[in-house]
C-alpha positions, 0 to 999 in steps of 0.5 A, a space after each residue: 480500292 482505298 486511296 492511300 493519300 486519302 488515308 494519310 490525310 485522314 490520319 493527320 486530320 484525326 490527330 489534329 481534330 482541326 482541318 485548318 491545322 491539319 491542312 497547314 501540316 500537310 501544306 495543302 489548302 483546307 478545301 483540298 483536305 476536305 475533298 480528300 476526307 469527303 472522298 474517303 467517306 464516299 468510298 466507305 459510305 460513312 461519316 468519319 467526323 462529326 463536323 462540330 467545333 472542335 471536330 470529333 471522330 465518329 465511331 467509324 472514324 475511330 475504327 478507321 484511325 485504329 487500322 489506318 496506320 497499320 495499313 500504311 505501314 504494311 504498304 510501306 514495308 511491301 514497297 520497300 521489300 519489292 524495291 529491295 528485290 528489284 534493285 538495291 541501288 536506292 534506299 534509306 536507313 535511319 539509325 538511332 544512337 546516342 550522340 556520344 556513342 555515335 561519335 565513337 562508333 559511326 565513323 568506323 561504320 558509315 564510311 565503309 557503308 557509304 563506299 559500298 552502297 552510295 545510293 542509300 540515304 542515311 539518317 540519324 536520330 539521336 537521343 537517350 536510351 529510353 527515347 531510342 527504345 521508343 523510336 524503335 518500337 514506333 518504327 521511327 528508326 530501322 535500328 538502334 545501337 546501345 547497351 544490352 538489354 534493350 527495354 522494348 518488346 519484340 526486338 532482335 539483337 545482334 551483339 557487336 562488342 563487349 563494353 564496360 562502365 567505369 567508375 571515374 574518381 578524381 584525386 582531388 575529390 579523394 584528397 578532400 574527402 579523406 585528407 592524408 589518405 589518398 594512397 590508402 583509399 586508392 588501394 581500397 577502391 582498386 581491391 573493391 569498388 564499394 560505392 558506400 566508401 564514397 557516399 560523402 563525395 560529390 557525384 556528376 551524373 547524366 540525366 535519368 533515362 540514359 542507360 549509364 544513369 540507370 546503372 548508377 542508380 541501381 548501384 547506389 540503391 544496392 549500396 544503400 545510400 543516396 548520392 550527393 549529386 551536384 550536377 546532372 546533364 544529358 551530355 556524358 562528355 560534360 560530366 567526364 570533362 568536369 570530373 577531369 577538373 576535379 568537380 566530382 565522381 562519375 561513371 563513363 563507358 570505357 569504349 569512349 576512352 579507349 577500348 584497347 587501353 589496359 585499365 591500369 594505364 588509364 590513370 597515367 593517360 588522364 592525370 588526376 583521374 582514377 578509373 576502377 572496374 565496378 563489382 556489378 554484373 550490369 557494368 560489364 555489358 555488351 554493345 549491340 544493334 537492335 531491330 524490331 522483329 515485327 517489322 520488315 528488315 530491309 537489305 539496308 539494315 542487314 548490310 549495316 549490321 554486317 559492316 558493324 560486325 566487321 569493323 567494331 
């Protein structure tokens, strides 16, 4: 019968291909690690490593490495499922969400969740859309929160609410680009947010890999111009704050401002800024929770989804 601890230690050694580094990662002695590997080799009656410098995997070692992660994942999912059936008083949930979206959404969900299920340990992984998609694919998170569509295979999605990406244009940028024509340009943008009208203006964008940036790049391509990007950052709040100071034009989710405020009232609430709906279907999206169809869905995940649907 396979000793799972031996298997876990083997995987680390197979990643590092160095017993000293692997032992350090595992916080055990090198001798202890060697014993675990030897026991595994005796169990299968094969050598798993060529004891060369650096270490290399034998053909048997390569075959075991390909299966070991799946074996350990299946063990973890089985233990989790049994624990859920037995008693939901303990457990854990890892949520993947962008930093900014987490600030807006999680305060609505997590207090309710923690009150109902105090024994569930909560963990957050924050990143951009591409990073979160990869985390879900590799099983590093139980679920992710973001805009549809998620760009990862075998994912089940649960819509939560509608979301809209707005074009944010400072008055000062328009005044500089179109001297004496501020009212006219505002009216034109209200009627039709043709980005090509703004091709000479400065833009503030979040980094590639974020869903809002992907959307912006698609719209620039459709409008057939390369924008004058004066700043890129990972933090969408930074570009919004700089737009408020008149530094450039940006794109911003309406939910982050106020999902209940009529568009025509936003400019009054944020002096010097104009907010426009975009004539682009993907700018009108849906916020959703995604989870991997191929992984066991814990009760902790199910209850989070239920509460999100109640509160958002």
